[in-house]
N, C-alpha and C positions, 0 to 999 in steps of 0.2 A: 768675760764671764766663764765660770767653770761649768761643766756639764755634770749635774748631780745624777746619781742613781736613786730613784724614788722607790722606796719599799713599802710605804704606807701612805694612803691618801683617803681621808674620810671627811664627809660633810655632815654637820649637825647644827640645826637651827641657824643657818646663815654663816657659820664659821667653817673653815677648812683646817684640818689637822693633818700635817704631812711629816714624813720622816724619811731618812735615807742616808746615803754616804756620798762623799766627794773626796777627791784627791787634791791636796794643796797644789796650787799652780805656781808657787814661788813668787807671786806678785805682791802679796801682803797689802791689802786683803785679797783673799780668794772670794769672789762674789758668786752668790747663787741667785739667779733671777727666777722668782716664783710668780711673775706677773701673768703667766698663762693659767694660773690656778687661783689667785687671790688679788683683790683690788688694793689691799693694804696689809702689811705684815704687823702683827700685834706683839708677838714674842718669838724668840728663838733660843735654842739651847744647843750647845756643841760640846763634843768631847773627842779625845783622841781614841781611835779604835786600837785594840790590841790587848795583850795580856802580859806585856813586859814593861819595865820602867822606860819612860820616854827618852832619857838621856838629855844631852844639852841642846839639841837642835832637832825639832822644837822642844821646848820644855814646858810651854804653857800655850793654851788656846783660849782666845776670847772672841766674842761676837758682838755685832751691832746690827740692830734693825735699821736699815738705811732707806733711801728713797723708795717710797711706795711699797714695793714688794721685793726688795733685795735684802738678802741676809749676807752681811760681810763677815768673813771669818779671818781673824788675825792670828798668826803664829809668831811666837816669841822664842828667842834662844838666849842662852847664857853667853855673855861676852868672853869669859874665860872660866876655867875650872875654879878659880878662887874669887872672882868678882861676880856677885849675884846680879849685877845690872843687866836688864833684859833689853835686847834690841830686836828689830824686825828679822824674822827668819826668811831665808830664801828656799826652804825645803820644798821640793816638788814631788815628794813620794809618799808622805804621810797620809793615811786614810783617816778622814774625820767623819764621825757620826753626827747627824744633825736632826733637829726636830723643830718645826715651825707651826705657829697658829696665826691665822689671818682671816680677814673678811672674805668670804667666798664670792667669786664672780657670779653674776646672775646665770642661771641655766639657760642654755640656748632654747629659744622658743617661748621663754617666760615673759 
């Protein structure tokens, strides 16, 4: 599991809205465990951080809401400059911005 930096964490009507950054770990997927904050993950959004074109590795980021409260981030790269086929990236330096919505854990003492 990757260690995310959490920059936003808000609870509203039993939901938790969180966002932050994480560095790809090269494992594909890079997993973010949010079980300390939510009982189930309802939605997640990811994007590559930066202001320049991403290049061939990684060239695309996708995500999956996985087991309970885990956001899986997948990085894909171009196999060659002329072949648009995507394969799993092993990049371990790209910073990814993420946002997640889930069912909030009960407050302690509730």
